[in-house]
DOSE-960727 format. One record per residue: residue in one letter; z, y, x of N, C-alpha, C in turn. Coordinates in steps of 0.1 Angstrom, whole numbers, padded with zeros to 4 digits, always signed. Layout:
BEGIN
AZYXZYXZYX
...
% end
This chain:
BEGIN
M+0131+0224-0264+0124+0213-0264+0112+0213-0252
K+0111+0206-0245+0102+0207-0232+0089+0200-0237
Q+0081+0209-0234+0063+0202-0235+0067+0191-0230
K+0056+0179-0237+0052+0170-0234+0041+0170-0226
G+0041+0163-0209+0023+0163-0203+0009+0157-0209
S+0002+0151-0203-0012+0151-0212-0014+0142-0203
I-0024+0135-0209-0031+0119-0204-0046+0126-0204
H-0052+0123-0189-0066+0128-0187-0072+0110-0183
L-0081+0109-0188-0088+0099-0184-0100+0104-0174
L-0102+0097-0166-0110+0103-0155-0121+0093-0149
P-0131+0101-0147-0140+0088-0143-0139+0083-0128
N-0149+0074-0121-0146+0070-0106-0160+0062-0106
L-0161+0068-0094-0175+0063-0088-0177+0044-0087
I-0188+0045-0092-0188+0024-0098-0201+0023-0085
A-0205+0031-0080-0216+0030-0069-0214+0039-0052
E-0220+0037-0042-0217+0045-0032-0228+0054-0032
S-0220+0065-0036-0229+0079-0044-0220+0090-0040
D-0226+0101-0038-0220+0114-0030-0212+0119-0040
V-0201+0119-0042-0193+0125-0048-0199+0135-0059
D-0201+0146-0050-0206+0159-0054-0219+0162-0062
Q-0225+0147-0061-0240+0144-0070-0235+0141-0083
V-0222+0131-0088-0216+0123-0097-0208+0129-0105
I-0198+0134-0096-0182+0143-0106-0186+0162-0105
P-0184+0168-0110-0182+0182-0110-0175+0187-0102
R-0175+0200-0093-0164+0205-0088-0153+0205-0093
D-0159+0210-0103-0137+0214-0116-0130+0208-0116
L-0137+0193-0118-0132+0185-0121-0125+0176-0112
Q-0132+0175-0099-0125+0175-0089-0115+0180-0082
S-0116+0194-0082-0101+0200-0080-0090+0196-0089
F-0094+0196-0104-0084+0190-0113-0076+0179-0110
M-0084+0170-0104-0080+0152-0100-0071+0157-0089
C-0077+0164-0079-0067+0166-0069-0056+0176-0069
G-0056+0183-0077-0039+0187-0082-0031+0182-0092
L-0036+0172-0094-0027+0159-0103-0016+0153-0094
R-0004+0151-0096+0006+0145-0088+0009+0129-0095
H+0004+0131-0108+0006+0110-0113-0005+0109-0117
F-0005+0093-0113-0020+0088-0114-0012+0073-0120
M-0022+0069-0133-0019+0052-0137-0040+0049-0130
V-0031+0038-0123-0047+0034-0117-0045+0015-0116
E-0058+0010-0117-0057-0006-0115-0052-0014-0102
N-0064+0001-0094-0057-0008-0078-0050+0009-0068
V-0040+0006-0064-0034+0020-0054-0041+0019-0041
R-0045+0015-0034-0057+0016-0026-0067+0024-0033
N-0074+0017-0037-0088+0018-0040-0088+0041-0049
A-0079+0042-0053-0071+0054-0062-0070+0063-0046
R-0064+0057-0041-0062+0068-0028-0072+0070-0023
R-0078+0060-0019-0097+0060-0011-0105+0070-0018
Y-0104+0068-0031-0113+0077-0037-0111+0092-0041
L-0094+0096-0037-0089+0106-0040-0093+0113-0023
K-0094+0105-0016-0093+0111-0003-0110+0114-0001
K-0118+0101-0007-0135+0110-0007-0140+0125-0015
I-0132+0125-0024-0130+0138-0032-0127+0147-0022
D-0113+0150-0019-0109+0158-0010-0100+0151+0002
R-0105+0153+0018-0099+0148+0028-0086+0154+0030
T-0083+0164+0023-0072+0172+0026-0061+0171+0015
V-0063+0163+0004-0052+0163-0005-0041+0151-0001
D-0028+0156-0004-0019+0150+0001-0015+0137-0006
I-0020+0128+0000-0018+0113-0012-0001+0111-0007
D+0005+0116-0002+0020+0111-0003+0026+0122-0009
S+0025+0132-0017+0027+0139-0029+0027+0133-0041
I+0018+0120-0041+0014+0116-0054+0021+0105-0057
Q+0023+0104-0069+0028+0093-0078+0020+0083-0082
F+0019+0072-0082+0009+0058-0086+0011+0048-0092
Y+0010+0049-0105+0016+0037-0113+0007+0029-0113
E+0006+0013-0110-0008+0005-0107-0002-0005-0122
M-0015-0005-0126-0014-0009-0141-0029-0020-0142
G-0030-0029-0135-0040-0041-0135-0038-0048-0141
K-0047-0055-0146-0046-0064-0158-0031-0077-0157
H-0023-0073-0153-0009-0085-0151+0002-0072-0151
A+0002-0061-0154+0010-0049-0152+0017-0057-0167
S+0031-0050-0166+0039-0051-0179+0043-0039-0190
P+0049-0042-0199+0053-0031-0206+0060-0022-0201
Q+0068-0024-0190+0082-0020-0182+0078-0010-0174
E+0061-0017-0170+0054-0007-0156+0051+0006-0167
L+0044+0001-0177+0037+0008-0186+0048+0021-0191
E+0059+0019-0190+0065+0025-0200+0069+0036-0186
V+0072+0035-0173+0072+0041-0163+0068+0057-0161
A+0055+0048-0163+0045+0055-0165+0042+0066-0171
L+0045+0064-0184+0045+0073-0196+0057+0080-0197
N+0064+0081-0186+0081+0087-0191+0072+0099-0177
A+0063+0099-0169+0062+0111-0161+0055+0120-0176
V+0046+0116-0184+0041+0126-0195+0057+0135-0203
R+0065+0122-0205+0075+0127-0215+0079+0136-0207
Q+0083+0137-0198+0091+0150-0188+0085+0158-0187
G+0068+0159-0189+0060+0172-0184+0050+0171-0180
H+0046+0162-0169+0038+0162-0164+0022+0158-0170
P+0013+0163-0162+0000+0152-0165-0001+0143-0157
L-0007+0132-0165-0014+0118-0157-0026+0116-0159
G-0032+0114-0149-0043+0112-0148-0049+0092-0144
V-0060+0086-0157-0058+0074-0159-0075+0070-0149
I-0072+0066-0138-0087+0061-0134-0082+0046-0133
S-0096+0045-0132-0103+0029-0136-0112+0026-0127
D-0111+0014-0123-0122+0005-0109-0136+0005-0115
A-0135+0007-0129-0146+0000-0132-0156+0014-0143
G-0155+0029-0138-0160+0042-0139-0154+0048-0147
C-0152+0049-0161-0147+0056-0167-0132+0049-0182
P-0124+0051-0175-0109+0042-0185-0114+0040-0198
G-0113+0036-0206-0115+0033-0222-0129+0030-0223
V-0138+0033-0220-0155+0032-0217-0161+0020-0211
A-0157+0016-0200-0165+0004-0188-0156-0003-0190
D-0144-0004-0191-0130-0011-0194-0132-0025-0207
% end
């Protein structure tokens, strides 16, 4: 039986800040190693990951846009990555998913 992936709620900047002063380096490294993200806005998420690490290969990352108009079917597509064993990062545009939203 294949092990299921995990879901990680990841913090985001809510103001213009130095990433290194707000997000621990270990977490930055972990985030840039993920290949599946559920996000509110793909453009903002891509920009955020590039701010953390300019060398991150954005084209190798799968983004699932889950804004307020996302359908249940779109959510299923993102959750399939987890079912297939991939870790999934959740990035909110409002700070920390589930806390600030």
